[in-house]
C-alpha positions in Angstrom: 102.4 63.7 104.9 98.6 63.4 104.1 97.2 63.9 107.6 94.4 66.5 107.5 94.6 66.9 103.7 91.2 67.2 102.0 91.0 65.3 98.7 88.2 65.1 96.2 88.4 61.7 94.4 86.6 61.7 91.1 85.6 58.3 89.7 84.4 57.8 86.1 83.0 54.9 84.1 85.9 52.5 83.8 86.5 49.0 85.0 89.5 50.4 86.8 87.0 52.0 89.3 87.5 48.9 91.5 91.0 50.2 92.2 89.5 53.4 93.6 88.5 51.4 96.8 92.1 50.5 97.4 93.2 54.1 96.7 90.6 55.4 99.2 91.8 53.0 101.9 95.4 54.1 101.5 94.5 57.8 101.6 92.3 57.4 104.7 94.9 55.3 106.4 97.4 58.1 106.0 95.0 60.6 107.6 93.5 62.2 104.5 89.8 63.2 104.3 88.3 61.9 101.1 85.1 63.0 99.4 84.1 60.9 96.4 82.4 62.4 93.3 81.3 59.7 90.9 79.8 59.9 87.4 76.5 58.1 86.6 78.6 55.7 84.5 81.0 55.1 87.3 78.1 53.8 89.5 77.7 51.0 87.0 81.1 49.7 88.1 81.1 50.4 91.8 78.3 51.3 94.2 78.0 54.5 96.2 77.3 52.4 99.3 80.8 50.8 99.1 82.4 54.2 98.6 80.4 55.8 101.5 81.4 53.0 103.8 85.1 53.5 103.0 85.1 57.3 103.3 82.4 57.8 106.0 80.9 60.3 103.6 78.0 60.0 101.1 79.4 59.6 97.6 78.2 62.6 95.5 76.9 61.9 92.1 73.8 63.9 91.4 73.2 67.7 91.5 69.9 67.1 93.3 69.6 64.0 95.6 66.3 65.0 97.1 63.2 66.7 95.9 63.1 69.2 98.8 65.3 71.9 97.3 68.6 70.7 98.7 71.5 70.2 96.3 75.2 69.4 96.1 77.3 72.5 95.6 80.2 71.9 93.2 81.5 75.4 94.2 81.7 74.4 97.9 83.7 71.2 97.0 86.0 73.3 94.8 86.8 75.6 97.8 87.0 72.7 100.3 89.7 70.6 98.7 93.4 70.7 98.9 93.7 68.4 95.8 91.4 66.8 93.3 92.3 63.4 91.9 90.4 61.8 89.1 91.1 58.1 89.1 90.1 56.4 86.9 89.7 59.1 84.2 88.0 57.7 81.1 88.6 59.0 77.6 85.1 60.5 77.7 85.6 62.5 80.9 89.1 63.6 79.8 87.5 65.0 76.5 84.8 66.8 78.4 87.3 68.3 80.9 89.5 69.5 78.0 86.6 71.3 76.4 84.7 72.6 79.4 81.6 70.4 79.1 79.7 70.4 82.4 77.0 67.7 82.2 77.6 65.9 85.4 78.6 66.6 89.0 82.2 65.5 88.6 82.8 67.8 85.6 81.2 70.8 87.3 83.3 70.1 90.4 86.4 70.0 88.2 85.6 73.3 86.5 85.0 74.9 89.9 88.1 73.4 91.5 90.5 75.9 93.2 93.0 73.3 94.1 95.4 71.5 91.7 94.0 68.5 89.8 95.6 65.1 89.1 94.3 62.9 86.3 95.0 59.2 86.1 93.8 58.0 82.7 92.4 54.4 82.3 91.2 53.1 78.9 92.0 50.6 76.1 95.4 51.1 74.3 93.9 52.3 71.0 91.7 54.9 72.8 94.7 56.1 74.8 96.9 56.3 71.7 94.3 58.1 69.6 95.4 61.6 68.5 92.2 63.1 70.0 92.9 61.6 73.4 96.5 62.7 73.3 95.5 66.2 72.3 93.0 66.4 75.1 95.6 65.3 77.6 98.0 67.9 76.3 95.2 70.5 76.7 94.8 69.4 80.4 98.5 69.7 80.9 98.4 73.3 79.5 95.7 74.1 82.1 98.2 73.0 84.8 96.6 69.6 85.5 99.0 66.8 86.6 98.7 63.7 84.4 99.6 60.4 86.1 100.7 58.4 83.1 99.0 55.0 82.6 101.1 51.9 82.6 101.6 49.2 80.0 99.9 45.9 80.9 97.0 43.5 80.5 93.8 45.4 79.8 90.1 44.6 80.2 89.9 44.0 76.5 92.4 41.1 77.0 94.9 43.1 74.9 98.2 44.3 76.2 99.4 47.9 75.9 99.5 51.4 77.4 96.2 52.5 79.0 96.1 50.6 82.3 95.5 53.0 85.2 98.5 53.4 87.5 98.4 51.3 90.6 96.8 52.9 93.7 100.1 52.7 95.7 101.9 54.7 93.0 99.1 57.2 92.8 99.4 57.7 96.6 103.2 58.3 96.1 102.4 60.9 93.5 100.0 62.6 95.9 102.6 62.4 98.7 105.3 63.9 96.4 102.9 66.7 95.4 102.3 67.8 99.0 106.0 67.3 99.9 107.1 69.6 97.1 104.4 72.1 97.5 106.4 74.6 99.7 110.0 73.5 99.1 110.7 76.6 97.0 108.6 79.0 99.2 110.3 82.3 99.5 112.5 81.8 96.4 112.3 83.8 93.2 113.1 81.9 90.0 113.8 83.6 86.6 112.8 81.4 83.6 113.3 82.2 80.0 111.2 80.2 77.5 110.2 79.9 73.9 111.9 81.1 70.7 113.0 84.6 69.7 112.1 86.2 66.3 114.7 88.4 64.6 112.9 90.7 62.1 114.0 90.9 58.5 111.1 93.1 57.4 107.5 93.7 58.7 106.3 90.2 57.7 109.4 88.0 57.8 111.8 86.9 60.6 114.5 84.5 61.5 113.3 82.0 64.1 113.4 78.5 65.3 111.1 75.6 66.2 110.8 76.1 69.9 107.3 75.7 71.2 108.0 76.8 74.8 106.6 73.6 76.2 109.7 72.7 78.2 109.9 76.2 79.7 106.3 76.3 80.6 106.6 72.9 82.3 109.5 74.3 84.4 107.4 77.3 85.3 104.5 75.2 86.4 106.7 73.0 88.5 108.3 76.0 90.2 104.9 77.4 91.0 103.7 74.0 92.4 106.6 74.1 94.8 105.8 77.6 96.1 108.3 79.7 94.2 107.7 83.2 92.8 108.4 83.0 89.0 109.4 85.7 86.6 108.9 84.3 83.1 110.5 86.0 80.1 108.6 84.5 77.3 109.3 84.6 73.6 106.4 84.3 71.0 104.6 81.0 71.6 101.1 79.7 70.8 100.6 77.7 74.0 98.4 79.3 76.8 100.1 80.6 79.9 98.5 79.5 83.2 97.4 82.4 85.4 98.9 82.3 88.9 99.4 84.9 91.7 103.1 84.0 91.9 103.7 84.3 88.2 104.9 87.5 86.4 105.2 87.3 82.7 107.3 89.5 80.4 106.4 88.9 76.8 109.3 89.6 74.4 110.0 88.9 70.7 113.6 89.5 69.9 116.9 88.3 71.5 117.7 91.9 72.4 114.4 92.2 74.3 114.9 88.9 76.1 118.4 90.0 77.0 117.2 93.3 78.5 114.4 91.6 80.5 116.7 88.8 81.8 119.6 91.0 82.8 117.3 93.4 84.7 115.5 90.6 86.5 118.4 88.3 87.5 119.8 90.5 90.4 116.5 90.0 92.4 116.3 86.2 91.6 117.6 83.3 93.6 118.1 81.3 90.4 117.6 81.5 86.7 116.7 78.7 84.3 117.5 79.6 80.7 115.3 77.3 78.7 114.6 79.7 75.8 115.9 79.0 72.3 117.5 82.4 71.7 118.8 83.3 68.3 122.6 83.5 68.0 122.4 86.0 65.1 120.1 88.8 64.0 120.0 90.9 60.8 122.2 94.0 60.8 119.3 96.0 59.5 115.5 95.6 59.2 113.6 96.8 56.2 110.7 99.1 57.0 108.6 97.6 54.2 108.1 94.2 52.8 111.0 93.1 50.7 109.9 92.4 47.1 111.4 89.6 45.0 114.2 91.0 42.8 116.4 88.5 41.0 117.3 85.0 42.2 119.1 85.8 45.4 118.6 87.8 48.6 121.5 88.5 50.8 121.0 89.1 54.5 123.9 90.2 56.7 123.8 88.9 60.2 125.5 90.0 63.4 125.7 88.1 66.8 123.0 88.7 69.4 123.8 89.7 72.9 124.7 86.5 74.9 122.2 86.3 77.7 123.8 83.2 79.4 127.3 84.7 79.4 126.1 88.0 80.8 124.2 86.3 83.6 127.2 84.1 84.3 129.3 87.2 84.9 126.6 88.7 87.1 126.0 85.6 89.2 126.8 85.9 92.9 127.8 83.2 95.4 124.2 82.8 96.6 122.6 82.5 93.1 122.2 79.5 90.8 122.3 79.6 87.0 121.0 76.7 84.9 121.4 76.5 81.2 120.2 74.3 78.3 122.1 72.8 75.4 120.2 71.3 72.4 122.8 69.6 70.3 123.0 67.6 67.1 126.6 66.3 67.4 129.4 65.9 69.9 126.7 66.5 72.5 128.5 65.9 75.8 131.7 67.7 74.7 129.7 70.7 73.5 127.6 70.8 76.7 130.7 70.5 78.9 132.3 73.4 77.1 129.2 75.6 77.4 128.8 74.7 81.1 132.3 76.1 81.8 132.2 79.1 79.4 128.8 80.4 80.7 129.5 79.7 84.4 126.4 77.5 84.8 125.9 75.5 87.9 124.5 72.7 85.7 123.4 72.4 82.2 120.4 70.4 80.8 121.5 68.6 77.6 119.2 67.1 75.0 119.9 65.9 71.5 117.9 66.0 68.3 119.3 62.6 67.6 117.1 61.2 70.4 113.6 60.3 69.2 111.0 62.2 71.2 113.4 64.9 72.4 113.7 68.5 71.3 111.2 70.9 69.8 107.4 70.7 69.3 106.9 67.4 71.2 105.5 66.6 74.7 108.4 64.4 75.8 112.1 65.0 76.4 115.2 63.0 77.1 117.9 64.8 79.0 121.2 64.6 80.7 122.0 66.9 83.6 125.7 67.8 83.5 127.8 69.4 86.2 131.5 70.2 86.4 132.4 66.8 87.9 129.2 64.7 87.4 126.4 63.9 85.0 123.1 62.0 85.2 121.2 60.6 82.2 117.4 60.3 82.3 115.1 58.1 80.2 112.5 59.6 77.8 109.7 61.2 79.9 106.9 63.7 79.6 108.1 67.3 79.8 106.2 67.6 83.0 108.2 64.8 84.5 111.5 66.2 83.1 110.7 69.6 84.7 110.3 67.8 88.0 113.8 66.2 87.6 115.3 69.6 86.7 113.7 71.4 89.7 114.8 68.5 92.0 118.4 69.3 90.9 117.9 73.0 91.3 116.7 72.5 94.9 119.9 70.6 95.7 122.0 73.5 94.3 120.0 76.1 96.2 120.4 74.1 99.5 124.2 74.3 99.0 124.3 78.1 98.5 
């Protein structure tokens, strides 16, 4: 799987740097070519001589290693690599990556990297749990970086908690999975709806919901990683959308606009994943000016919106797949089963607001994938990992078509 793959391994100032030697050995043994880029702080934990001996390449650390005008080109490394892995990634380096600081060779290489980037955090439990670190990791996810979650265990501080870098063998598995999945959806076109819809009351007010679009964007990123072309119909969200040559984005606001875009796009798609939180009702009329306060009550008459899922379910051909979402607050499985059948979904992704860490405006989700005669429940995971589980299931469905 890794034979001939070119991997830039970034090493930062962490005691977990000693594990990088094992990681290098495993990658080299599988036929990968590894180029180490190490920060000055990283060299305090492991020597460039050791790294050079393992990779058969000089470890790169400084911009200028000689005084004769030669220098290390971070741009060349960014073009050379098939993948960049930063393991261990310290809190300091993660913060600099998130905010575009380029004060060492590793960071300039990261900012120049054309290939995907994996990040394996390693730090004490309180540093990892700090809101600043969590915000920085979320920023990296929004850039499309793949975060290899740290594990819970015994730390260098002699405390126990989450922050221990994932073991080298598991990082190698992540790398293998990445390359294995890279082209599994090549030639496929996937339609994804994501985010909320806003139903206008007047020029300044609307009926909406709490959807952030994070789950939908994670699904889009996973489809792109596996080689698919993606058409994203996106409601109003604040999170950035990654630029990608295989991604077409249609920005919409209302349920009616999302309906039109989804219905027109589905015939040319191999599958559709309807992760958007679409309004079920919209005002019958919209005021053309801001409604002023008059009296103690305001009555708004609502009418049903066009049902995107039901319409695509009617349109679906024998060689297409349709995936729905169900966010429930009660009778979760029964409601999801009913929706699965009514909308003609191949499978439905159920999550419940009763599960802590699932639902809107969080970076995690806890799902159950439900089919007509089968269901599989998953533990709480990051939305990136949840997206991978969903696309694994989609690939199985596509292979049966």
